PyMOL Python script that loads the backbone (N, CA, C, O; Angstrom):
from pymol import cmd

cmd.read_pdbstr("""\
ATOM      1  N   ASP A   1     -31.237 -46.938-232.293  1.00  0.00           N
ATOM      2  CA  ASP A   1     -31.299 -46.430-233.571  1.00  0.00           C
ATOM      3  C   ASP A   1     -31.624 -45.118-234.066  1.00  0.00           C
ATOM      4  O   ASP A   1     -30.996 -44.502-234.927  1.00  0.00           O
ATOM      5  N   CYS A   2     -32.803 -44.685-233.367  1.00  0.00           N
ATOM      6  CA  CYS A   2     -33.188 -43.377-234.167  1.00  0.00           C
ATOM      7  C   CYS A   2     -32.682 -42.120-233.602  1.00  0.00           C
ATOM      8  O   CYS A   2     -33.236 -41.061-233.897  1.00  0.00           O
ATOM      9  N   PHE A   3     -31.488 -42.162-232.669  1.00  0.00           N
ATOM     10  CA  PHE A   3     -31.139 -41.019-232.354  1.00  0.00           C
ATOM     11  C   PHE A   3     -30.540 -40.254-233.367  1.00  0.00           C
ATOM     12  O   PHE A   3     -30.908 -39.084-233.468  1.00  0.00           O
ATOM     13  N   PRO A   4     -29.556 -40.754-234.256  1.00  0.00           N
ATOM     14  CA  PRO A   4     -29.009 -39.941-235.421  1.00  0.00           C
ATOM     15  C   PRO A   4     -30.415 -39.270-236.353  1.00  0.00           C
ATOM     16  O   PRO A   4     -30.369 -38.240-237.025  1.00  0.00           O
ATOM     17  N   ALA A   5     -31.367 -39.975-236.211  1.00  0.00           N
ATOM     18  CA  ALA A   5     -32.511 -39.253-237.232  1.00  0.00           C
ATOM     19  C   ALA A   5     -33.309 -37.979-236.185  1.00  0.00           C
ATOM     20  O   ALA A   5     -33.646 -36.923-236.720  1.00  0.00           O
ATOM     21  N   VAL A   6     -33.499 -38.155-235.034  1.00  0.00           N
ATOM     22  CA  VAL A   6     -33.857 -37.093-234.093  1.00  0.00           C
ATOM     23  C   VAL A   6     -33.113 -36.145-234.291  1.00  0.00           C
ATOM     24  O   VAL A   6     -33.606 -35.065-234.618  1.00  0.00           O
ATOM     25  N   ASP A   7     -31.623 -36.308-234.135  1.00  0.00           N
ATOM     26  CA  ASP A   7     -30.871 -35.252-234.068  1.00  0.00           C
ATOM     27  C   ASP A   7     -30.839 -34.438-235.303  1.00  0.00           C
ATOM     28  O   ASP A   7     -30.685 -33.217-235.336  1.00  0.00           O
ATOM     29  N   TYR A   8     -31.020 -35.339-236.461  1.00  0.00           N
ATOM     30  CA  TYR A   8     -30.917 -34.604-237.604  1.00  0.00           C
ATOM     31  C   TYR A   8     -32.038 -33.732-237.754  1.00  0.00           C
ATOM     32  O   TYR A   8     -31.829 -32.614-238.225  1.00  0.00           O
ATOM     33  N   PHE A   9     -33.332 -34.109-237.387  1.00  0.00           N
ATOM     34  CA  PHE A   9     -34.351 -33.129-237.552  1.00  0.00           C
ATOM     35  C   PHE A   9     -34.490 -31.952-236.661  1.00  0.00           C
ATOM     36  O   PHE A   9     -35.026 -30.879-236.941  1.00  0.00           O
ATOM     37  N   GLU A  10     -33.931 -32.307-235.550  1.00  0.00           N
ATOM     38  CA  GLU A  10     -34.213 -31.196-234.589  1.00  0.00           C
ATOM     39  C   GLU A  10     -32.759 -30.330-234.958  1.00  0.00           C
ATOM     40  O   GLU A  10     -32.737 -29.238-234.390  1.00  0.00           O
ATOM     41  N   ASN A  11     -31.820 -30.553-235.613  1.00  0.00           N
ATOM     42  CA  ASN A  11     -30.691 -29.591-235.811  1.00  0.00           C
ATOM     43  C   ASN A  11     -31.293 -28.733-237.477  1.00  0.00           C
ATOM     44  O   ASN A  11     -30.909 -27.668-237.959  1.00  0.00           O
ATOM     45  N   SER A  12     -32.301 -29.682-237.979  1.00  0.00           N
ATOM     46  CA  SER A  12     -32.250 -29.015-239.455  1.00  0.00           C
ATOM     47  C   SER A  12     -33.522 -27.846-239.016  1.00  0.00           C
ATOM     48  O   SER A  12     -33.695 -26.911-239.797  1.00  0.00           O
ATOM     49  N   GLY A  13     -34.354 -27.932-237.806  1.00  0.00           N
ATOM     50  CA  GLY A  13     -35.452 -27.036-237.814  1.00  0.00           C
ATOM     51  C   GLY A  13     -36.914 -27.536-238.622  1.00  0.00           C
ATOM     52  O   GLY A  13     -37.874 -26.803-238.857  1.00  0.00           O
ATOM     53  N   LEU A  14     -36.808 -28.718-238.903  1.00  0.00           N
ATOM     54  CA  LEU A  14     -37.935 -29.317-239.389  1.00  0.00           C
ATOM     55  C   LEU A  14     -38.659 -29.740-238.349  1.00  0.00           C
ATOM     56  O   LEU A  14     -38.212 -30.010-237.234  1.00  0.00           O
ATOM     57  N   PRO A  15     -39.835 -29.804-238.719  1.00  0.00           N
ATOM     58  CA  PRO A  15     -40.977 -30.292-237.712  1.00  0.00           C
ATOM     59  C   PRO A  15     -41.106 -31.663-238.098  1.00  0.00           C
ATOM     60  O   PRO A  15     -41.013 -32.110-239.241  1.00  0.00           O
ATOM     61  N   PHE A  16     -41.426 -32.566-236.565  1.00  0.00           N
ATOM     62  CA  PHE A  16     -41.325 -33.785-236.745  1.00  0.00           C
ATOM     63  C   PHE A  16     -42.052 -34.392-235.884  1.00  0.00           C
ATOM     64  O   PHE A  16     -42.175 -33.762-234.833  1.00  0.00           O
ATOM     65  N   VAL A  17     -42.730 -35.652-235.944  1.00  0.00           N
ATOM     66  CA  VAL A  17     -43.144 -36.353-234.891  1.00  0.00           C
ATOM     67  C   VAL A  17     -42.616 -37.465-235.031  1.00  0.00           C
ATOM     68  O   VAL A  17     -42.149 -37.823-236.112  1.00  0.00           O
ATOM     69  N   ILE A  18     -42.598 -38.418-233.643  1.00  0.00           N
ATOM     70  CA  ILE A  18     -42.336 -39.424-233.100  1.00  0.00           C
ATOM     71  C   ILE A  18     -43.372 -40.649-233.246  1.00  0.00           C
ATOM     72  O   ILE A  18     -44.237 -40.699-232.371  1.00  0.00           O
ATOM     73  N   ALA A  19     -43.389 -41.594-234.195  1.00  0.00           N
ATOM     74  CA  ALA A  19     -44.457 -42.822-234.324  1.00  0.00           C
ATOM     75  C   ALA A  19     -43.831 -44.030-233.651  1.00  0.00           C
ATOM     76  O   ALA A  19     -43.035 -44.805-234.181  1.00  0.00           O
ATOM     77  N   LEU A  20     -44.279 -44.084-232.463  1.00  0.00           N
ATOM     78  CA  LEU A  20     -44.297 -45.555-231.933  1.00  0.00           C
ATOM     79  C   LEU A  20     -44.865 -46.689-232.681  1.00  0.00           C
ATOM     80  O   LEU A  20     -46.053 -46.869-232.414  1.00  0.00           O
ATOM     81  N   ASN A  21     -44.321 -47.577-233.613  1.00  0.00           N
ATOM     82  CA  ASN A  21     -44.898 -48.668-234.087  1.00  0.00           C
ATOM     83  C   ASN A  21     -45.084 -49.644-233.363  1.00  0.00           C
ATOM     84  O   ASN A  21     -44.114 -50.038-232.716  1.00  0.00           O
ATOM     85  N   GLY A  22     -46.334 -50.331-233.235  1.00  0.00           N
ATOM     86  CA  GLY A  22     -46.575 -51.405-232.436  1.00  0.00           C
ATOM     87  C   GLY A  22     -47.288 -52.396-233.243  1.00  0.00           C
ATOM     88  O   GLY A  22     -47.717 -52.179-234.377  1.00  0.00           O
ATOM     89  N   PHE A  23     -47.394 -53.508-232.592  1.00  0.00           N
ATOM     90  CA  PHE A  23     -48.427 -54.592-233.558  1.00  0.00           C
ATOM     91  C   PHE A  23     -49.280 -54.799-232.533  1.00  0.00           C
ATOM     92  O   PHE A  23     -49.007 -54.856-231.334  1.00  0.00           O
ATOM     93  N   ASP A  24     -50.637 -54.941-233.221  1.00  0.00           N
ATOM     94  CA  ASP A  24     -51.798 -55.283-232.693  1.00  0.00           C
ATOM     95  C   ASP A  24     -51.731 -54.876-231.460  1.00  0.00           C
ATOM     96  O   ASP A  24     -51.606 -55.709-230.562  1.00  0.00           O
ATOM     97  N   GLY A  25     -51.800 -53.515-231.182  1.00  0.00           N
ATOM     98  CA  GLY A  25     -52.053 -52.756-229.811  1.00  0.00           C
ATOM     99  C   GLY A  25     -51.085 -53.114-228.867  1.00  0.00           C
ATOM    100  O   GLY A  25     -51.360 -52.852-227.696  1.00  0.00           O
ATOM    101  N   SER A  26     -49.968 -53.678-229.120  1.00  0.00           N
ATOM    102  CA  SER A  26     -48.959 -53.914-228.292  1.00  0.00           C
ATOM    103  C   SER A  26     -47.851 -52.732-228.257  1.00  0.00           C
ATOM    104  O   SER A  26     -47.249 -52.529-229.311  1.00  0.00           O
ATOM    105  N   GLN A  27     -47.554 -51.987-227.201  1.00  0.00           N
ATOM    106  CA  GLN A  27     -46.550 -51.056-227.305  1.00  0.00           C
ATOM    107  C   GLN A  27     -45.403 -51.505-226.344  1.00  0.00           C
ATOM    108  O   GLN A  27     -45.910 -51.699-225.239  1.00  0.00           O
ATOM    109  N   PRO A  28     -44.346 -51.696-226.328  1.00  0.00           N
ATOM    110  CA  PRO A  28     -43.403 -52.115-225.137  1.00  0.00           C
ATOM    111  C   PRO A  28     -43.164 -50.827-224.516  1.00  0.00           C
ATOM    112  O   PRO A  28     -42.822 -51.008-223.347  1.00  0.00           O
ATOM    113  N   TYR A  29     -43.213 -49.426-224.870  1.00  0.00           N
ATOM    114  CA  TYR A  29     -42.771 -48.499-224.323  1.00  0.00           C
ATOM    115  C   TYR A  29     -44.194 -47.328-224.372  1.00  0.00           C
ATOM    116  O   TYR A  29     -44.769 -47.216-225.455  1.00  0.00           O
ATOM    117  N   ASN A  30     -44.607 -46.646-223.380  1.00  0.00           N
ATOM    118  CA  ASN A  30     -45.459 -45.494-223.440  1.00  0.00           C
ATOM    119  C   ASN A  30     -44.688 -44.207-223.791  1.00  0.00           C
ATOM    120  O   ASN A  30     -43.501 -44.063-223.496  1.00  0.00           O
ATOM    121  N   PRO A  31     -45.437 -43.257-224.451  1.00  0.00           N
ATOM    122  CA  PRO A  31     -44.906 -41.998-225.279  1.00  0.00           C
ATOM    123  C   PRO A  31     -44.070 -41.471-224.262  1.00  0.00           C
ATOM    124  O   PRO A  31     -42.915 -41.167-224.562  1.00  0.00           O
ATOM    125  N   GLU A  32     -44.579 -41.281-222.824  1.00  0.00           N
ATOM    126  CA  GLU A  32     -43.651 -40.529-221.982  1.00  0.00           C
ATOM    127  C   GLU A  32     -42.300 -41.272-221.800  1.00  0.00           C
ATOM    128  O   GLU A  32     -41.238 -40.654-221.735  1.00  0.00           O
ATOM    129  N   GLU A  33     -42.388 -42.677-221.717  1.00  0.00           N
ATOM    130  CA  GLU A  33     -40.919 -43.234-221.526  1.00  0.00           C
ATOM    131  C   GLU A  33     -39.948 -42.531-222.768  1.00  0.00           C
ATOM    132  O   GLU A  33     -38.895 -41.915-222.601  1.00  0.00           O
ATOM    133  N   VAL A  34     -40.716 -42.853-224.186  1.00  0.00           N
ATOM    134  CA  VAL A  34     -39.922 -42.529-225.146  1.00  0.00           C
ATOM    135  C   VAL A  34     -39.597 -40.974-225.134  1.00  0.00           C
ATOM    136  O   VAL A  34     -38.594 -40.648-225.768  1.00  0.00           O
ATOM    137  N   ARG A  35     -40.197 -40.136-224.599  1.00  0.00           N
ATOM    138  CA  ARG A  35     -40.072 -38.563-224.533  1.00  0.00           C
ATOM    139  C   ARG A  35     -38.863 -38.601-223.575  1.00  0.00           C
ATOM    140  O   ARG A  35     -37.948 -37.803-223.781  1.00  0.00           O
ATOM    141  N   GLU A  36     -38.791 -39.432-222.586  1.00  0.00           N
ATOM    142  CA  GLU A  36     -37.743 -38.925-221.778  1.00  0.00           C
ATOM    143  C   GLU A  36     -36.522 -39.392-222.207  1.00  0.00           C
ATOM    144  O   GLU A  36     -35.528 -38.692-222.014  1.00  0.00           O
ATOM    145  N   ALA A  37     -36.401 -40.780-222.922  1.00  0.00           N
ATOM    146  CA  ALA A  37     -35.362 -41.382-223.416  1.00  0.00           C
ATOM    147  C   ALA A  37     -34.858 -40.626-224.357  1.00  0.00           C
ATOM    148  O   ALA A  37     -33.630 -40.554-224.408  1.00  0.00           O
ATOM    149  N   LEU A  38     -35.606 -39.930-225.261  1.00  0.00           N
ATOM    150  CA  LEU A  38     -34.783 -39.282-226.247  1.00  0.00           C
ATOM    151  C   LEU A  38     -34.644 -38.008-226.206  1.00  0.00           C
ATOM    152  O   LEU A  38     -34.148 -37.369-227.133  1.00  0.00           O
ATOM    153  N   GLN A  39     -35.151 -37.396-224.909  1.00  0.00           N
ATOM    154  CA  GLN A  39     -34.788 -35.950-224.402  1.00  0.00           C
ATOM    155  C   GLN A  39     -35.690 -34.928-225.305  1.00  0.00           C
ATOM    156  O   GLN A  39     -35.445 -33.729-225.436  1.00  0.00           O
ATOM    157  N   ILE A  40     -36.921 -35.724-225.979  1.00  0.00           N
ATOM    158  CA  ILE A  40     -37.673 -34.587-226.749  1.00  0.00           C
ATOM    159  C   ILE A  40     -38.679 -33.815-225.889  1.00  0.00           C
ATOM    160  O   ILE A  40     -39.288 -34.320-224.947  1.00  0.00           O
ATOM    161  N   GLY A  41     -38.802 -32.510-226.308  1.00  0.00           N
ATOM    162  CA  GLY A  41     -39.545 -31.424-225.577  1.00  0.00           C
ATOM    163  C   GLY A  41     -41.148 -31.848-225.866  1.00  0.00           C
ATOM    164  O   GLY A  41     -41.509 -32.754-226.616  1.00  0.00           O
ATOM    165  N   PRO A  42     -41.762 -31.220-225.310  1.00  0.00           N
ATOM    166  CA  PRO A  42     -43.331 -31.351-225.074  1.00  0.00           C
ATOM    167  C   PRO A  42     -43.938 -31.047-226.481  1.00  0.00           C
ATOM    168  O   PRO A  42     -44.858 -31.731-226.929  1.00  0.00           O
ATOM    169  N   ASP A  43     -43.388 -29.989-227.166  1.00  0.00           N
ATOM    170  CA  ASP A  43     -43.809 -29.573-228.559  1.00  0.00           C
ATOM    171  C   ASP A  43     -44.016 -30.511-229.589  1.00  0.00           C
ATOM    172  O   ASP A  43     -44.709 -30.450-230.604  1.00  0.00           O
ATOM    173  N   THR A  44     -43.158 -31.543-229.059  1.00  0.00           N
ATOM    174  CA  THR A  44     -43.092 -32.687-230.398  1.00  0.00           C
ATOM    175  C   THR A  44     -43.943 -33.786-230.222  1.00  0.00           C
ATOM    176  O   THR A  44     -43.727 -34.452-229.209  1.00  0.00           O
ATOM    177  N   PRO A  45     -45.049 -34.214-231.110  1.00  0.00           N
ATOM    178  CA  PRO A  45     -45.854 -35.276-230.640  1.00  0.00           C
ATOM    179  C   PRO A  45     -45.374 -36.279-230.836  1.00  0.00           C
ATOM    180  O   PRO A  45     -44.600 -36.428-231.781  1.00  0.00           O
ATOM    181  N   ILE A  46     -45.756 -37.464-229.829  1.00  0.00           N
ATOM    182  CA  ILE A  46     -45.526 -38.739-229.847  1.00  0.00           C
ATOM    183  C   ILE A  46     -46.604 -39.447-229.896  1.00  0.00           C
ATOM    184  O   ILE A  46     -47.414 -39.348-228.974  1.00  0.00           O
ATOM    185  N   ILE A  47     -46.849 -40.333-231.012  1.00  0.00           N
ATOM    186  CA  ILE A  47     -48.043 -41.005-231.031  1.00  0.00           C
ATOM    187  C   ILE A  47     -47.746 -42.304-231.271  1.00  0.00           C
ATOM    188  O   ILE A  47     -46.669 -42.631-231.769  1.00  0.00           O
ATOM    189  N   THR A  48     -48.843 -43.314-230.879  1.00  0.00           N
ATOM    190  CA  THR A  48     -48.658 -44.889-231.392  1.00  0.00           C
ATOM    191  C   THR A  48     -49.475 -45.067-232.508  1.00  0.00           C
ATOM    192  O   THR A  48     -50.390 -44.351-232.915  1.00  0.00           O
ATOM    193  N   THR A  49     -48.963 -46.268-233.020  1.00  0.00           N
ATOM    194  CA  THR A  49     -49.421 -46.754-234.535  1.00  0.00           C
ATOM    195  C   THR A  49     -49.028 -47.955-234.822  1.00  0.00           C
ATOM    196  O   THR A  49     -47.982 -48.424-234.371  1.00  0.00           O
ATOM    197  N   ASP A  50     -49.853 -48.610-235.635  1.00  0.00           N
ATOM    198  CA  ASP A  50     -49.511 -49.865-236.451  1.00  0.00           C
ATOM    199  C   ASP A  50     -49.422 -49.536-237.755  1.00  0.00           C
ATOM    200  O   ASP A  50     -50.440 -49.406-238.436  1.00  0.00           O
ATOM    201  N   ALA A  51     -48.229 -49.369-238.235  1.00  0.00           N
ATOM    202  CA  ALA A  51     -48.085 -48.922-239.682  1.00  0.00           C
ATOM    203  C   ALA A  51     -48.322 -49.792-240.505  1.00  0.00           C
ATOM    204  O   ALA A  51     -48.128 -49.496-241.684  1.00  0.00           O
ATOM    205  N   ARG A  52     -48.807 -51.121-240.180  1.00  0.00           N
ATOM    206  CA  ARG A  52     -49.196 -52.240-241.236  1.00  0.00           C
ATOM    207  C   ARG A  52     -50.614 -51.607-241.434  1.00  0.00           C
ATOM    208  O   ARG A  52     -51.064 -51.899-242.543  1.00  0.00           O
ATOM    209  N   HIS A  53     -51.231 -51.030-240.880  1.00  0.00           N
ATOM    210  CA  HIS A  53     -52.520 -50.673-240.963  1.00  0.00           C
ATOM    211  C   HIS A  53     -52.903 -49.135-241.839  1.00  0.00           C
ATOM    212  O   HIS A  53     -52.518 -48.063-241.371  1.00  0.00           O
ATOM    213  N   ARG A  54     -53.562 -49.193-242.919  1.00  0.00           N
ATOM    214  CA  ARG A  54     -53.505 -47.811-243.865  1.00  0.00           C
ATOM    215  C   ARG A  54     -54.124 -46.921-242.807  1.00  0.00           C
ATOM    216  O   ARG A  54     -53.502 -45.859-242.772  1.00  0.00           O
ATOM    217  N   ALA A  55     -55.133 -46.958-241.916  1.00  0.00           N
ATOM    218  CA  ALA A  55     -55.846 -45.951-241.097  1.00  0.00           C
ATOM    219  C   ALA A  55     -54.795 -45.317-240.145  1.00  0.00           C
ATOM    220  O   ALA A  55     -54.679 -44.120-239.883  1.00  0.00           O
ATOM    221  N   ASP A  56     -54.125 -46.254-239.725  1.00  0.00           N
ATOM    222  CA  ASP A  56     -53.180 -45.734-238.565  1.00  0.00           C
ATOM    223  C   ASP A  56     -52.083 -44.922-239.275  1.00  0.00           C
ATOM    224  O   ASP A  56     -51.684 -43.850-238.819  1.00  0.00           O
ATOM    225  N   ALA A  57     -51.541 -45.550-240.569  1.00  0.00           N
ATOM    226  CA  ALA A  57     -50.611 -44.604-241.304  1.00  0.00           C
ATOM    227  C   ALA A  57     -50.905 -43.301-241.628  1.00  0.00           C
ATOM    228  O   ALA A  57     -50.132 -42.364-241.429  1.00  0.00           O
ATOM    229  N   LYS A  58     -51.985 -43.211-242.116  1.00  0.00           N
ATOM    230  CA  LYS A  58     -52.958 -42.072-242.463  1.00  0.00           C
ATOM    231  C   LYS A  58     -53.192 -41.110-241.343  1.00  0.00           C
ATOM    232  O   LYS A  58     -53.247 -39.883-241.421  1.00  0.00           O
ATOM    233  N   SER A  59     -53.298 -41.731-240.479  1.00  0.00           N
ATOM    234  CA  SER A  59     -53.454 -40.866-239.070  1.00  0.00           C
ATOM    235  C   SER A  59     -52.148 -40.191-238.591  1.00  0.00           C
ATOM    236  O   SER A  59     -52.155 -39.133-237.963  1.00  0.00           O
ATOM    237  N   ALA A  60     -50.991 -40.888-238.936  1.00  0.00           N
ATOM    238  CA  ALA A  60     -49.698 -40.747-238.490  1.00  0.00           C
ATOM    239  C   ALA A  60     -49.369 -39.224-239.345  1.00  0.00           C
ATOM    240  O   ALA A  60     -48.936 -38.165-238.888  1.00  0.00           O
ATOM    241  N   LEU A  61     -49.789 -39.618-240.860  1.00  0.00           N
ATOM    242  CA  LEU A  61     -49.366 -38.516-241.569  1.00  0.00           C
ATOM    243  C   LEU A  61     -50.149 -37.374-241.413  1.00  0.00           C
ATOM    244  O   LEU A  61     -49.481 -36.341-241.439  1.00  0.00           O
ATOM    245  N   ILE A  62     -51.329 -37.225-241.262  1.00  0.00           N
ATOM    246  CA  ILE A  62     -52.166 -36.357-240.664  1.00  0.00           C
ATOM    247  C   ILE A  62     -51.747 -35.771-239.328  1.00  0.00           C
ATOM    248  O   ILE A  62     -52.202 -34.640-239.158  1.00  0.00           O
ATOM    249  N   THR A  63     -51.144 -36.149-238.526  1.00  0.00           N
ATOM    250  CA  THR A  63     -50.595 -35.687-237.332  1.00  0.00           C
ATOM    251  C   THR A  63     -49.448 -34.711-237.775  1.00  0.00           C
ATOM    252  O   THR A  63     -49.300 -33.557-237.373  1.00  0.00           O
ATOM    253  N   LEU A  64     -48.737 -35.320-238.591  1.00  0.00           N
ATOM    254  CA  LEU A  64     -47.352 -34.688-238.956  1.00  0.00           C
ATOM    255  C   LEU A  64     -47.752 -33.427-239.820  1.00  0.00           C
ATOM    256  O   LEU A  64     -47.226 -32.368-239.477  1.00  0.00           O
ATOM    257  N   VAL A  65     -48.638 -33.406-240.924  1.00  0.00           N
ATOM    258  CA  VAL A  65     -48.913 -32.298-241.324  1.00  0.00           C
ATOM    259  C   VAL A  65     -49.473 -31.198-240.315  1.00  0.00           C
ATOM    260  O   VAL A  65     -49.114 -30.020-240.288  1.00  0.00           O
ATOM    261  N   GLU A  66     -50.230 -31.681-239.656  1.00  0.00           N
ATOM    262  CA  GLU A  66     -51.011 -30.686-238.541  1.00  0.00           C
ATOM    263  C   GLU A  66     -49.837 -30.096-237.871  1.00  0.00           C
ATOM    264  O   GLU A  66     -49.667 -28.887-237.714  1.00  0.00           O
ATOM    265  N   HIS A  67     -49.066 -31.003-237.502  1.00  0.00           N
ATOM    266  CA  HIS A  67     -47.898 -30.405-236.402  1.00  0.00           C
ATOM    267  C   HIS A  67     -47.042 -29.283-237.430  1.00  0.00           C
ATOM    268  O   HIS A  67     -46.892 -28.127-237.036  1.00  0.00           O
ATOM    269  N   ALA A  68     -46.607 -29.634-238.504  1.00  0.00           N
ATOM    270  CA  ALA A  68     -46.066 -28.764-239.611  1.00  0.00           C
ATOM    271  C   ALA A  68     -46.586 -27.672-239.546  1.00  0.00           C
ATOM    272  O   ALA A  68     -45.847 -26.731-239.258  1.00  0.00           O
ATOM    273  N   LEU A  69     -48.070 -27.404-239.796  1.00  0.00           N
ATOM    274  CA  LEU A  69     -48.562 -26.230-240.168  1.00  0.00           C
ATOM    275  C   LEU A  69     -48.736 -25.301-238.834  1.00  0.00           C
ATOM    276  O   LEU A  69     -48.592 -24.079-238.786  1.00  0.00           O
ATOM    277  N   MET A  70     -49.095 -26.215-237.719  1.00  0.00           N
ATOM    278  CA  MET A  70     -48.713 -25.188-236.496  1.00  0.00           C
ATOM    279  C   MET A  70     -47.661 -24.603-236.178  1.00  0.00           C
ATOM    280  O   MET A  70     -47.661 -23.454-235.737  1.00  0.00           O
ATOM    281  N   ALA A  71     -46.256 -25.541-236.412  1.00  0.00           N
ATOM    282  CA  ALA A  71     -45.197 -24.763-236.175  1.00  0.00           C
ATOM    283  C   ALA A  71     -44.750 -23.586-237.042  1.00  0.00           C
ATOM    284  O   ALA A  71     -43.992 -22.676-236.706  1.00  0.00           O
ATOM    285  N   ARG A  72     -45.460 -23.799-238.423  1.00  0.00           N
ATOM    286  CA  ARG A  72     -45.399 -22.603-239.336  1.00  0.00           C
ATOM    287  C   ARG A  72     -45.873 -21.472-238.871  1.00  0.00           C
ATOM    288  O   ARG A  72     -45.227 -20.425-238.906  1.00  0.00           O
ATOM    289  N   LEU A  73     -47.297 -21.600-238.290  1.00  0.00           N
ATOM    290  CA  LEU A  73     -48.041 -20.460-237.653  1.00  0.00           C
ATOM    291  C   LEU A  73     -47.361 -19.606-236.340  1.00  0.00           C
ATOM    292  O   LEU A  73     -47.730 -18.482-235.999  1.00  0.00           O
ATOM    293  N   ARG A  74     -46.532 -20.216-235.836  1.00  0.00           N
ATOM    294  CA  ARG A  74     -45.797 -19.660-234.634  1.00  0.00           C
ATOM    295  C   ARG A  74     -44.831 -18.783-234.836  1.00  0.00           C
ATOM    296  O   ARG A  74     -44.215 -18.312-233.881  1.00  0.00           O
TER     297      ARG A  74
END
""", "prot")
cmd.dss("prot")
cmd.show_as("cartoon", "prot")
cmd.util.cbc("prot")
cmd.orient("prot")
């Protein structure tokens, strides 16, 4: 379901991160499996999170902003 979104961001040149949303620490796939399946390069962060938790959601947004700032400096 995420392939169109990934294609959109890759084609637009906008920096993005992949957030793997799991529940209570359970992740069905590890980040490297997802990276390979989506054919995402090593420059795109893939993080694990539980978006139901405010601290996790905040951390995901911080990762996105940091990634965008670093991309801007390149």
